[in-house]
Phi, psi and omega in degrees: 000135182289141179288137181278122183284141177251112181254121179297138180284159178298328180295315181293321179297318179295323181295315180294325177294321183291339181265002184294337181281339188300316177301324179292320177298320179296324182295339181276358182050065188301326178291320179294316181296323180298313178296322178297317181293333173299316179292329175296312180302315180296319176302317179298313184293321182286345181283339181231149182290331182248222181282151182280133176306142188297316186294310178293333178294307184286307184290322176301312179297319178298307184297314179295318177298318181293320180286330176291320176297322178294319177298321178295320180295321175298320177299318177299317181296310184293325184263014189300323182290313181288329177300324180290348181256355184250138184295329180290336190232000187298335183271009178294158185307317183288312176301327179278352179078015179285341176224134178281160182298312179302320180290323178293320181292317177300316180299312183295315180296313181300313180298318179296315182295316181297316178297316181296316181297317179300315181293316184295320187267331187244352177244270172194160185296320184300312179298319179299313181288325176294320179292322177297318178298321179294320178300313180295321180300316182280312187284322186259301186295313182281299187297314187276336184238293188301322183302330183256356189254328189208145177291349176269018184306315186284336178288308182292310183289345182295342181298322179297320179285346181271355189283337187311316179299324177295318176300319176297317180297313182289334177301323184271320187260334182076015183210158175289154173209145180299326180297320178297323179292333175295321177297322178296316179301322179298312181291325178299321179283332183285326190300311182301309180296328176302305187281326180295330176298317176294321180298324177299313181298325183253024185306312184297324181289319178294323177296322180298326183258011176061040172262120188281059175291155188306315179299329181287318185273328186240358177093158183292319183294321178296319179295321178297321178297314180298318176301313180300313181296321179292325178294326175292316177300319177297319178299322178293316179299324180292340178277343185302317177301329178289318185295333180262006179079016181282330183230165184249197185294330179299314178293322182299314180292314183297316182289329179294316179296318179295319179296317179298321176299316181292318178296322178296316179296320178292323176296318178298317181296324181283318189248351179214053184291150176211161181308131178085356184290324180300321177290329174296319176296318178301311180294321178299321182299324179295314178294325180302310184292318180299312182290325179300315181286328173295321178293322173304315183294312180299312180302318182300314185277347174283337187246006179283000000 
């Protein structure tokens, strides 16, 4: 019997071609970048009393977003071997072979260059270089070195991830300001309890790939204590914008409620832990940061 030939239809070929971009999109960590761009937008808005000028708003968001996506792509490249061994990351494009290493490297470099050029030529030089420094801090200093060198990796390396509000501020003003640095301090204090909660949940996986996350090197109970202490530190950091007159009563009430919620979740994790609670704390921390910056935005425009 003659073998029946299978000829791919034009529809199936078109569909597979249209989905070719998805692995590259995944490499940019779009959900992380979206949250980061929210903090960039708030930094822009708080930098001026009225509406944000259109060019730094649009081009600034594009350029910073592209360079953040490039940093995420470099993270995928550098971590591809350990990603393939961890349940949370084994399905990423590089471990699965959906994108080759040369193509991923070309994509990351191209995205970084395009983002830098946009910021340098159409926004301002300060923002371009600060964003570049953040990319190097995350992709090289944290991912390639600190992550594998010390259990304080997320504390030291967290500074790169805390920069977005400052980048938004400088996009509009072209200069540093103390108020922008307060927003950086908030994210800097938020990052350790956010990530350590995930690290507790994924402790066995980090131990398997020899990544010295705090729960692996110092134990889960010590990490829970650190999370609780950092949520208190974060609550204090969240009050700083009020103390300098940067924000009004709406932010004071909103941030206080969010801080109390985070401290409660951390207290529960430390003294009344149950299966799945570490991931609940991790998810709560994401909503905490998102709502905090939205409240900052609302408070700002209520008092302009």
